[in-house]
C-alpha positions in Angstrom: 300.0 143.9 196.6 296.3 143.4 195.8 292.8 145.1 197.0 292.7 142.2 199.7 296.0 143.2 201.3 295.4 147.4 200.8 291.7 146.6 202.8 293.7 144.5 205.5 296.4 147.4 206.0 293.4 150.1 206.3 291.6 148.2 208.6 294.3 147.6 211.0 295.5 151.3 210.6 292.0 152.5 211.4 291.2 150.0 214.5 295.1 149.2 215.6 294.2 145.9 216.6 294.5 142.9 214.9 291.3 141.2 216.2 288.7 143.6 215.6 290.2 144.4 212.0 289.7 140.3 211.4 286.3 141.2 212.4 285.7 143.9 210.5 286.9 141.6 207.4 284.8 138.9 208.6 288.2 136.7 208.1 290.4 134.9 210.7 293.2 137.0 212.5 295.7 135.2 210.7 294.6 135.8 207.5 295.1 139.4 208.5 298.3 138.9 209.6 299.5 137.0 206.1 298.0 140.0 203.8 299.6 142.5 206.1 303.3 140.5 205.6 302.8 140.0 201.6 302.0 143.9 201.5 305.2 145.1 203.9 307.3 142.4 201.7 305.7 144.1 198.5 306.5 147.9 199.7 309.8 146.9 201.4 308.9 148.7 204.4 307.7 147.2 207.7 304.0 149.6 208.2 303.5 148.1 211.6 305.1 147.9 215.0 303.8 145.6 217.2 303.8 143.6 220.3 301.8 141.5 222.8 299.8 144.4 223.8 300.0 147.5 221.5 299.8 148.0 217.2 300.9 151.2 215.8 301.7 152.8 212.6 305.5 153.0 211.6 306.3 156.3 209.6 306.0 154.4 206.2 302.9 153.0 207.5 301.2 156.1 208.2 302.8 158.2 205.1 301.4 154.4 202.9 297.6 154.7 204.0 296.6 157.8 202.2 298.0 156.2 199.4 296.7 152.9 200.3 293.4 154.4 200.4 293.0 156.0 196.8 294.3 152.7 195.5 291.2 150.5 197.4 289.0 153.3 196.3 290.4 153.5 192.5 289.5 149.6 192.3 286.3 149.6 193.4 285.2 152.9 191.2 286.8 151.2 188.2 284.9 147.7 189.3 281.5 149.7 188.8 282.6 151.4 185.8 282.9 147.8 184.0 279.7 147.1 184.9 277.4 145.5 182.2 274.2 147.0 183.3 274.9 150.6 182.5 276.3 152.3 179.7 277.8 154.9 181.5 278.6 156.3 185.3 279.5 160.0 186.5 280.1 161.0 190.1 279.1 164.5 191.1 279.8 166.1 194.4 278.8 169.4 196.6 277.5 171.1 199.2 274.4 168.9 200.4 272.3 171.6 200.3 273.2 172.7 196.1 271.6 169.0 195.7 268.7 169.4 197.7 267.8 172.7 196.7 269.4 173.7 193.0 269.4 170.3 191.5 267.5 167.9 192.6 264.7 167.7 190.7 267.3 168.2 187.6 268.8 164.7 188.9 265.5 163.2 188.3 264.8 165.1 185.2 268.2 163.5 183.7 267.6 159.9 185.4 264.2 159.7 183.0 265.9 161.0 179.8 269.3 159.1 180.2 268.3 155.3 181.6 271.3 153.8 181.2 273.6 156.0 183.3 274.4 155.6 186.5 274.4 158.5 188.8 276.1 159.2 192.1 276.2 162.4 193.7 278.0 163.2 196.6 277.5 165.3 199.7 281.2 166.6 200.6 282.4 167.7 204.3 285.8 168.3 203.7 285.8 170.4 199.9 289.6 170.3 199.8 289.5 166.4 200.2 287.3 166.6 197.1 289.7 168.2 194.9 292.9 167.3 195.8 292.3 163.6 195.8 288.8 162.3 194.4 288.7 164.9 190.8 292.7 164.5 190.4 291.8 160.7 190.9 289.3 160.9 187.8 286.6 159.1 191.1 284.5 162.2 190.7 283.7 163.6 187.3 282.2 167.1 188.1 282.4 168.9 191.4 280.7 172.1 192.6 281.9 174.7 194.8 281.5 178.3 196.3 285.1 179.0 196.4 287.4 176.9 194.3 291.0 177.5 194.2 292.9 177.9 191.2 294.4 175.2 189.9 296.4 174.8 186.4 294.7 171.1 186.0 291.3 172.4 186.9 288.5 173.8 184.2 286.1 176.5 186.1 282.5 177.3 185.2 280.3 180.0 187.1 276.8 177.8 187.6 275.3 180.9 189.3 275.2 183.3 192.3 273.0 183.2 195.0 272.6 185.9 197.3 272.7 185.9 201.2 269.9 187.0 203.5 269.8 187.8 206.8 266.6 186.0 208.5 264.7 185.2 211.2 261.4 183.2 212.3 260.5 186.9 214.1 260.6 189.8 212.0 262.3 193.1 213.9 261.4 196.6 213.8 265.4 198.1 213.8 267.6 197.2 211.3 270.4 194.2 212.1 274.1 196.2 212.8 277.2 194.5 213.6 276.6 194.9 217.3 273.7 192.4 216.4 276.5 189.5 215.5 277.8 189.8 219.1 274.2 188.6 221.2 273.0 185.7 221.8 270.1 185.5 219.1 272.7 185.5 216.4 273.8 182.0 214.4 276.5 182.1 212.2 277.8 179.8 209.4 280.9 180.0 207.9 280.0 180.2 204.2 282.3 179.9 201.4 284.2 183.0 200.1 284.1 185.9 199.7 281.8 186.1 203.0 284.5 184.9 205.6 286.4 188.4 204.5 284.1 190.7 204.2 281.8 189.2 207.7 285.5 189.9 209.2 285.4 193.3 208.1 282.0 193.9 209.8 282.8 192.1 213.1 285.8 192.8 213.4 288.8 190.2 213.8 288.8 187.7 216.8 284.8 187.3 216.5 283.5 184.4 218.4 279.5 183.8 217.6 277.6 182.7 220.5 276.0 179.5 218.0 277.7 178.3 214.8 277.3 175.5 212.8 278.5 173.5 209.5 275.8 172.2 208.0 273.1 174.7 206.2 270.2 172.2 207.0 270.9 172.3 210.7 270.7 175.9 210.5 267.3 176.8 209.0 265.6 174.1 211.3 267.4 176.4 214.1 265.9 179.3 212.3 262.8 178.0 211.6 262.4 177.0 215.5 263.4 180.3 216.4 266.7 179.9 217.7 267.4 184.0 216.0 268.9 185.0 212.8 271.3 184.4 210.5 272.7 184.5 206.6 271.1 182.1 204.6 271.7 181.6 200.9 268.2 183.2 199.0 267.7 179.4 197.2 267.8 177.8 200.4 265.9 180.5 202.4 263.3 181.0 199.6 260.1 178.9 200.2 259.9 179.8 204.1 260.1 182.9 203.0 257.0 182.6 200.3 255.0 181.0 203.1 255.8 183.6 206.2 257.9 181.1 208.0 261.0 183.2 207.6 261.1 186.6 207.0 264.0 188.9 205.8 265.6 191.2 207.8 267.0 194.3 206.8 270.8 195.3 207.6 273.0 198.1 207.7 275.5 196.2 205.2 275.0 194.2 202.0 277.0 190.7 202.6 278.2 189.6 198.8 277.2 186.8 196.7 278.0 183.4 196.6 279.2 182.1 192.9 278.6 178.5 192.2 281.6 176.9 190.3 281.2 173.4 188.2 284.8 171.9 188.4 286.7 169.2 186.4 289.9 167.7 185.3 290.7 170.3 181.7 292.2 166.7 180.5 289.1 165.1 180.8 286.9 167.6 179.2 285.7 164.9 176.6 285.4 162.0 178.8 281.4 161.0 178.2 281.4 160.9 182.1 282.2 164.4 182.6 280.2 165.7 179.7 277.1 163.9 180.7 277.9 165.5 184.4 278.0 168.8 182.8 274.8 167.9 180.8 273.2 167.5 184.5 273.5 170.4 185.4 272.4 172.2 182.6 275.7 173.3 181.4 275.1 172.9 177.4 277.6 175.7 176.1 280.5 173.9 178.0 280.0 170.9 175.5 280.5 172.8 172.2 282.9 175.4 173.4 
């Protein structure tokens, strides 16, 4: 098999239409068909069921799809790694808020001091996908997570703790209580562990918020526009607390802090890209341990 066959297989898998796949790849439909047939011959399985009107993945095709995506991704990453323009290339992943509020300036300084190092930082949606596939495959060299699972192959290094604060654009005289979470004014984000377990102990099981998002920037915008109140990490809220656009609310309880960890494959500790990624994050002691 080759990358062209993988591209054709993935395109047909996503569109379930050979014509749309050929348009996406800017090749003829007959070329797509030929690549799929060659791939099926190579793997020894029929990957698609097709008639004059419908296309669907076989069970073998569905099982093969994640492997095809990973092989193509690794192929593309390898081409960049072998580029003559840069001496090294590092790929890091973290929640978008971590890059924006904690490490963006450090990235700028690192690029100034390491002009021959290409830097790619991902703002992930699915952290399990980052760890399960990209980190273990070596595509991501260093990942940052607030609630990393224990994995035998992965080293965890604590980076920082981020205090969770109850904030709002409007102050209130009475402290926030558990009952206030059931009001229309509360905006919810499921921050990483140990926050979910702690919050359930306060609000009770089966809690459904009136307003919820999974994106810190959207949450921040809503709070700044007076949508109500909610929990935000101090690193995000600090500039808005300093200029008075947000206020910290008193509460009848103390939320747990979030601990951020840097993760990398233990066996790749001495790989230059991992070492450079740790240096970018300021983990100098990890380089000499």
